[in-house]
C-alpha positions in Angstrom: 38.4 -27.6 67.6 42.2 -28.5 67.8 44.9 -28.9 65.1 46.7 -32.1 64.8 49.7 -32.8 62.9 49.1 -34.4 59.3 51.1 -37.5 60.4 48.2 -38.0 63.3 45.6 -37.1 61.0 46.7 -40.3 58.3 46.9 -42.4 61.0 42.8 -41.4 62.1 41.7 -41.5 58.3 43.6 -45.0 57.8 41.5 -46.0 60.8 38.2 -45.3 59.5 39.3 -47.0 56.1 40.4 -50.2 58.3 36.6 -50.0 60.0 34.8 -49.2 56.4 37.0 -52.4 54.9 36.0 -54.7 57.9 32.6 -54.1 57.6 32.0 -54.2 54.0 33.2 -57.9 54.6 31.2 -58.3 57.5 27.9 -57.1 55.0 28.7 -58.5 52.0 26.4 -61.1 51.9 23.7 -58.6 52.4 25.3 -56.1 49.7 25.6 -59.0 47.2 21.7 -59.9 47.7 20.2 -56.5 46.0 19.2 -55.7 42.5 21.8 -54.6 39.9 20.9 -51.5 40.1 21.9 -51.2 43.6 24.9 -53.1 43.8 27.5 -50.3 44.1 24.8 -48.3 46.6 24.3 -50.9 48.9 28.2 -51.3 49.5 28.3 -47.3 49.9 25.6 -47.5 52.3 27.4 -49.8 54.8 30.4 -47.5 54.3 28.7 -44.5 54.9 27.3 -46.2 58.4 30.8 -47.3 59.1 32.1 -43.8 58.7 29.5 -42.2 60.6 30.4 -44.4 63.9 33.2 -42.1 64.2 33.0 -38.6 65.2 34.7 -36.7 62.6 34.6 -33.0 63.6 38.3 -32.4 64.2 39.4 -34.2 61.0 37.0 -32.2 59.0 38.6 -28.8 60.6 42.1 -30.1 60.0 41.1 -31.4 56.3 40.0 -27.8 55.6 42.9 -26.1 57.0 44.9 -28.1 54.5 43.0 -27.3 51.6 41.8 -30.3 51.1 38.4 -31.8 50.4 36.6 -33.2 53.8 33.9 -35.8 54.5 31.3 -33.7 54.4 30.1 -33.9 50.7 31.0 -37.8 50.1 27.9 -39.5 50.7 27.5 -40.9 47.5 31.5 -42.0 47.2 32.5 -42.9 50.9 35.9 -45.2 50.3 36.9 -43.5 47.1 36.6 -40.2 48.8 39.0 -41.4 51.8 41.4 -43.1 49.3 41.5 -39.6 47.6 42.4 -37.9 51.0 44.9 -40.2 52.3 46.4 -40.0 48.6 46.8 -36.1 48.9 47.8 -36.3 52.7 50.5 -39.0 51.9 51.6 -37.0 49.1 52.2 -34.0 51.3 54.2 -35.7 53.6 56.0 -37.6 50.8 55.0 -40.9 52.0 54.4 -43.9 49.6 50.6 -44.2 47.7 51.0 -47.8 47.1 47.8 -49.6 47.4 45.8 -46.3 46.7 44.4 -45.3 43.5 44.8 -42.1 41.6 41.7 -39.8 42.2 41.6 -39.5 38.6 41.3 -43.4 38.2 38.5 -43.9 40.5 35.7 -45.7 39.0 33.2 -44.5 41.7 34.0 -40.6 42.2 32.0 -37.7 42.5 30.4 -37.5 38.7 30.0 -41.0 38.4 27.9 -41.8 41.4 25.9 -38.2 40.6 25.0 -39.8 37.4 24.2 -43.1 39.2 21.7 -41.0 41.4 20.2 -39.6 38.3 19.6 -43.0 37.1 17.9 -43.9 39.7 15.7 -40.7 40.1 14.7 -40.9 36.6 13.8 -44.6 36.7 11.1 -43.6 39.3 10.1 -40.2 38.6 11.1 -40.0 35.1 12.8 -37.3 32.8 12.3 -33.8 34.2 9.8 -31.8 32.0 10.9 -28.6 33.9 14.7 -29.3 32.9 15.7 -29.2 36.9 16.9 -32.2 38.7 14.1 -31.7 41.4 10.5 -32.9 40.4 7.2 -31.8 41.7 4.5 -33.9 43.2 0.7 -32.5 43.4 -1.9 -34.5 45.6 -5.0 -34.5 43.7 -8.4 -33.5 45.3 -11.5 -35.6 44.4 -12.4 -33.1 42.0 -9.8 -33.7 39.6 -11.5 -36.6 38.3 -12.9 -36.2 35.3 -11.5 -32.6 35.1 -9.2 -32.7 32.4 -8.5 -28.9 32.1 -7.7 -29.0 35.8 -4.9 -31.4 35.2 -4.0 -29.9 32.3 -3.6 -26.7 34.1 -1.2 -28.5 36.7 1.1 -29.9 34.1 1.2 -26.8 32.1 2.5 -25.2 35.6 5.3 -27.7 36.4 3.6 -30.7 37.7 5.6 -33.9 36.9 3.7 -36.5 39.2 0.6 -36.6 40.3 -0.4 -38.3 43.6 -3.7 -39.9 44.5 -4.4 -40.7 48.0 -6.2 -44.2 48.4 -7.0 -43.1 52.0 -9.6 -41.0 50.3 -12.4 -42.1 47.4 -12.7 -45.4 46.1 -11.5 -47.5 42.5 -14.0 -45.7 40.6 -12.7 -42.1 41.8 -9.1 -43.4 41.0 -9.5 -44.8 37.7 -11.2 -41.6 36.5 -8.1 -39.9 37.9 -5.5 -41.6 36.0 -7.7 -41.6 32.5 -8.3 -37.5 33.3 -4.0 -37.3 33.6 -3.5 -39.7 30.5 -5.6 -37.4 28.6 -4.3 -34.3 29.7 -0.6 -35.8 29.1 -1.7 -36.0 25.6 -3.7 -32.1 25.1 -0.3 -30.7 26.5 2.9 -33.0 25.7 3.5 -33.5 29.2 4.4 -36.5 30.5 3.1 -37.5 34.0 4.1 -40.5 36.5 1.2 -41.5 38.7 1.9 -42.3 42.6 -0.7 -43.9 44.6 -0.2 -43.9 48.3 -1.9 -47.2 50.1 -3.9 -46.2 53.4 -2.3 -48.4 55.9 -3.1 -48.6 59.3 -3.8 -44.7 59.7 -5.4 -44.4 63.2 -8.1 -41.5 63.0 -10.9 -39.7 64.6 -13.8 -41.5 63.4 -17.2 -40.8 65.4 -17.4 -37.7 67.8 -20.0 -36.9 70.9 -19.6 -33.6 71.8 -20.7 -33.4 75.5 -20.2 -29.5 76.5 -21.8 -27.7 73.6 -21.5 -24.2 72.6 -24.2 -23.1 70.4 -25.0 -26.3 69.4 -21.4 -26.6 67.4 -21.0 -30.2 66.2 -17.4 -30.4 66.7 -15.6 -29.8 70.2 -13.2 -27.0 70.7 -10.4 -28.5 72.9 -8.7 -26.4 75.5 -5.8 -27.0 77.8 -7.2 -29.1 80.8 -10.4 -30.5 79.0 -10.9 -34.1 78.8 -12.0 -36.6 76.5 -12.9 -40.7 76.5 -11.3 -42.0 73.9 -13.0 -45.4 72.2 -11.7 -48.2 70.3 -14.7 -48.5 68.3 -18.1 -46.5 67.4 -20.4 -48.8 68.9 -18.7 -48.6 72.4 -18.9 -44.8 71.8 -22.3 -45.5 71.0 -23.4 -47.6 73.8 -21.8 -44.9 76.7 -23.9 -42.3 75.0 -26.9 -44.0 75.5 -25.8 -45.7 78.8 -23.4 -44.3 80.6 -24.2 -41.0 82.6 -21.3 -38.5 81.2 -20.2 -35.9 83.7 -20.2 -32.4 82.0 -16.6 -32.4 82.8 -15.9 -34.1 79.7 -15.6 -32.4 76.7 -16.3 -35.0 74.3 -16.4 -38.9 73.4 -14.0 -40.0 70.5 -13.7 -42.9 68.7 -10.9 -44.7 66.7 -10.9 -46.0 63.1 -8.9 -48.9 64.3 -10.3 -51.4 66.7 -8.5 -52.6 70.0 -6.0 -49.4 70.4 -7.6 -48.5 73.8 -5.5 -51.8 75.1 -2.0 -50.7 74.0 -2.4 -48.0 75.7 -0.8 -46.7 79.0 -1.0 -44.0 81.6 1.2 -41.3 80.8 1.6 -42.3 77.1 1.2 -39.1 74.9 -1.5 -38.5 72.4 -1.8 -36.2 69.6 -4.4 -35.2 67.0 -4.7 -33.4 63.7 -0.7 -33.4 63.0 -0.1 -32.2 66.4 -2.3 -29.7 66.3 -3.6 -30.8 69.7 -1.9 -32.9 72.5 -2.3 -35.0 75.6 -1.7 -37.6 77.9 -3.5 -41.1 78.8 -4.8 -40.0 82.2 -6.8 -43.5 83.1 -7.5 -46.3 81.4 -10.7 -48.3 81.9 -12.1 -51.4 80.1 -13.7 -50.0 77.3 -12.1 -46.4 77.1 -9.1 -44.3 78.1 -9.0 -40.9 79.9 -7.1 -38.3 77.7 -6.0 -35.0 79.5 -5.8 -32.4 76.9 -2.2 -30.5 77.5 -1.1 -28.7 74.4 -4.0 -26.8 72.4 -4.2 -23.2 71.0 -5.0 -20.1 73.4 -8.6 -20.1 72.1 -9.0 -23.6 71.9 -8.7 -25.9 68.9 -11.5 -27.6 67.2 -11.2 -31.8 66.7 -12.9 -32.9 63.6 -13.9 -36.6 62.0 -11.4 -38.4 60.1 -8.1 -36.5 61.6 -5.0 -38.4 62.0 -3.9 -39.7 65.6 -0.8 -40.1 66.7 0.8 -42.4 69.7 4.5 -42.0 69.7 5.0 -43.8 73.3 2.3 -47.0 72.3 3.8 -50.1 70.9 0.8 -50.9 68.3 0.8 -54.4 66.9 -0.6 -53.3 63.8 0.6 -54.7 60.2 1.9 -52.0 57.9 0.4 -53.9 54.6 -3.5 -54.2 55.9 -6.1 -56.5 54.2 -7.4 -53.2 52.9 -4.1 -52.3 51.2 -3.7 -55.6 49.1 -7.4 -55.6 48.2 -6.2 -52.1 46.3 -2.9 -53.6 44.9 -4.1 -55.3 41.6 -5.7 -51.8 40.9 -2.9 -50.1 41.8 0.0 -52.1 39.9 -2.5 -51.9 36.6 -2.7 -47.8 36.8 0.0 -46.5 39.0 3.9 -46.1 37.9 4.9 -45.7 41.6 3.2 -47.1 44.7 3.7 -45.5 48.5 4.2 -47.3 51.2 2.6 -45.9 54.4 3.4 -46.7 58.0 6.3 -49.2 57.1 8.4 -50.1 60.2 10.4 -53.2 59.6 12.5 -54.6 57.1 9.7 -57.5 57.2 7.2 -54.9 56.2 9.1 -54.3 53.1 9.6 -57.8 52.0 5.7 -58.2 52.3 5.3 -55.5 50.1 7.7 -56.9 47.4 6.3 -60.2 47.9 2.6 -58.9 47.3 3.7 -57.3 44.0 5.5 -60.3 43.0 2.6 -62.4 43.2 0.8 -59.9 40.9 3.8 -60.4 38.6 4.5 -56.5 38.7 8.8 -56.2 39.2 9.0 -52.7 37.7 6.8 -50.8 39.6 8.2 -47.8 41.5 8.2 -48.7 45.2 8.5 -45.6 47.4 8.9 -46.0 51.6 7.2 -43.3 53.6 9.3 -42.5 56.7 6.7 -41.4 59.0 7.1 -43.3 62.1 10.3 -43.3 64.8 10.4 -47.2 64.5 11.0 -46.4 60.1 14.0 -43.6 60.8 15.4 -45.6 63.3 15.1 -49.0 61.2 16.0 -46.8 57.7 19.2 -48.8 56.9 17.6 -52.0 57.3 14.6 -50.7 55.3 17.1 -49.6 52.4 18.9 -52.3 52.4 16.0 -54.4 52.1 14.3 -52.4 49.6 17.1 -52.7 47.4 16.1 -56.2 46.1 13.6 -54.0 44.4 14.4 -52.8 40.9 13.0 -48.9 41.3 12.9 -47.6 44.8 12.6 -43.9 46.8 11.8 -42.5 50.3 9.5 -40.1 51.4 10.0 -37.9 54.2 6.5 -37.7 55.9 7.6 -34.4 57.9 4.0 -34.2 59.5 3.8 -37.4 61.2 7.7 -37.5 62.3 7.4 -34.0 63.6 4.5 -35.7 66.0 6.0 -38.9 66.4 9.9 -37.6 67.0 9.1 -34.4 68.4 8.8 -30.7 66.3 12.4 -29.7 67.8 13.7 -32.9 65.9 12.3 -33.0 62.9 15.2 -30.2 61.3 18.0 -32.8 62.0 15.8 -35.8 61.5 14.9 -34.8 57.9 18.8 -33.9 57.1 19.9 -37.5 58.4 17.3 -39.1 56.2 18.7 -37.0 53.1 22.6 -38.3 54.1 21.4 -41.8 54.4 19.3 -42.0 51.5 22.0 -40.2 49.4 24.6 -42.5 50.4 22.3 -45.3 49.1 21.5 -43.5 45.7 17.9 -43.4 46.8 16.1 -40.5 45.6 14.0 -38.4 48.1 10.7 -37.1 48.4 10.3 -34.0 50.3 6.7 -34.1 51.7 4.0 -32.3 53.8 3.2 -28.7 54.5 5.4 -27.5 51.5 4.0 -23.8 50.7 0.8 -24.9 52.4 -0.2 -21.7 53.3 -0.1 -20.6 49.9 -2.2 -23.5 48.3 -5.0 -22.8 50.9 -5.0 -18.9 51.2 -2.9 -17.3 48.1 -0.1 -15.8 50.3 2.8 -17.3 51.1 4.9 -17.2 54.7 8.4 -16.1 54.9 8.9 -19.2 56.8 7.8 -21.7 54.2 9.6 -20.0 50.9 12.6 -20.6 53.1 11.4 -24.3 54.1 10.5 -24.7 50.2 14.0 -23.4 49.3 15.6 -26.0 51.3 13.4 -29.2 49.4 16.1 -28.3 46.2 18.4 -31.1 48.4 15.6 -33.7 47.8 14.7 -35.2 44.0 11.2 -34.9 44.2 9.1 -32.2 46.3 5.1 -32.7 47.1 2.7 -30.0 47.4 -0.6 -31.0 48.7 -4.0 -29.8 47.3 -5.7 -26.3 47.7 -7.5 -23.8 46.0 -4.2 -21.8 45.1 -2.3 -24.7 44.2 -1.4 -23.6 40.5 -0.1 -20.2 42.3 1.9 -22.5 44.6 3.2 -24.9 42.0 4.7 -21.8 39.6 6.2 -20.2 42.8 8.0 -23.7 44.0 9.5 -24.0 40.5 10.7 -20.7 40.4 12.2 -21.2 44.0 14.0 -24.5 42.9 15.6 -22.9 39.8 17.0 -20.3 41.7 18.1 -22.8 44.1 19.5 -25.3 41.9 21.9 -22.4 40.5 23.5 -22.6 43.9 23.0 -25.7 45.6 23.6 -29.7 44.5 22.3 -31.8 47.1 23.9 -30.2 50.5 26.7 -28.9 48.5 27.2 -24.9 47.8 27.9 -24.6 43.8 29.4 -21.0 44.1 27.7 -19.9 41.0 28.9 -16.1 40.2 27.2 -13.4 42.1 26.3 -10.3 40.3 26.3 -8.4 43.4 29.8 -9.4 43.8 30.4 -8.0 39.9 28.6 -5.1 40.7 31.0 -4.2 44.1 33.6 -3.9 41.4 31.9 -2.7 38.4 30.4 0.3 40.5 31.7 4.1 39.9 29.8 4.8 43.2 31.4 6.5 46.0 32.1 4.0 48.8 33.8 3.6 52.3 32.0 7.1 53.1 
């Protein structure tokens, strides 16, 4: 990083400002077509995208050298921040500041945009029971239906949003869950939002036929070098079992929950099972099936079970994000839920389809959360947001499990950061999801790595925990972490709270520097 003159710094920042103004005018139609709740947010999102077309690392360092605010924490108020920087730089140089607002006169600034994001967060998630900025969402198990004590315990420990996954159970069970939540709310005096996920076109393992059986196990244990046959339907798998002579070299035959997927596969395409626990490549394509060569598995093998997710990151799948099943569930959801989660959304047109479907049901105020869980959704995030801003109440979920499989586990750290930045620029609340304190919820013991991960979640507006036998302990631990971290951090900006050990350093009479 090199030092540049203040004059050169002013010129470079002025160039960025000119680009932002140009793009504001270029995308004025899109920015004005949004719901009034997002009028400024849409403009600021375009401003932020314009800013990020530049490499601003040298400018950042030089601003810090001068003791001025850099660009790194200005996602919510991009143009105002640039004008503030130019105002101070020109004042330092003795230049005219004509045309630039005094920082204290700006309508949209650090404080007003923080309030705007808070308003959007409260609209979607409700006021916090826990008196902190980050809400806690918990996925309910099937057994929660009718168990008011269980729901009440969740609420008393810190749950503020109950998630019902419509990929499981049925409307009767979901209704029982919602009724139980409402009963528990009255018992505890704690309010709780109901979030319901549409299933979407999730590809899962369906029927599994084990060829190489060991000790009569019904589920195959896959090792590196094993081969399995992948079928589009259960009927095709059953036909193969009955009519084909299958070599013992195949570990298993597996059918998928969505037909005709095999037709889209090509040799060399990657395939992952069960959130990336097992992986391989498509080795060969036949008319009815594809041969998969397993290349990723645990040293002792990895068990493959039914109803586990399948990810095909290299395969262009022509699947509707809003399925017929999703549409059939919508009348129930709009009558029982506060928020609907849109699974496997990919394009702006997908967002429009859900908004149209909700509008037909005369449901204009339900919260809509876009789940970012595939490569296409991540690449189209800005378009998804600008389209979703036509709705009155929106959010984004970072589905880190599927994203890690789709984009590669090495990229998930960078990708989740980028989603947080863009959503903050859009003033859209974010749900941090997948495997938060999972070991603690399942076994009662937390790993050091997941504690660190949970502490990072304070930068989101909501954190989602999955179900587990130790979920109450997981909620309590997460709440404690969030309370501690919120004192140190606001979004990605350190707040520099007073440190007790710094006071102890100066107040202690202990002998030092021995």
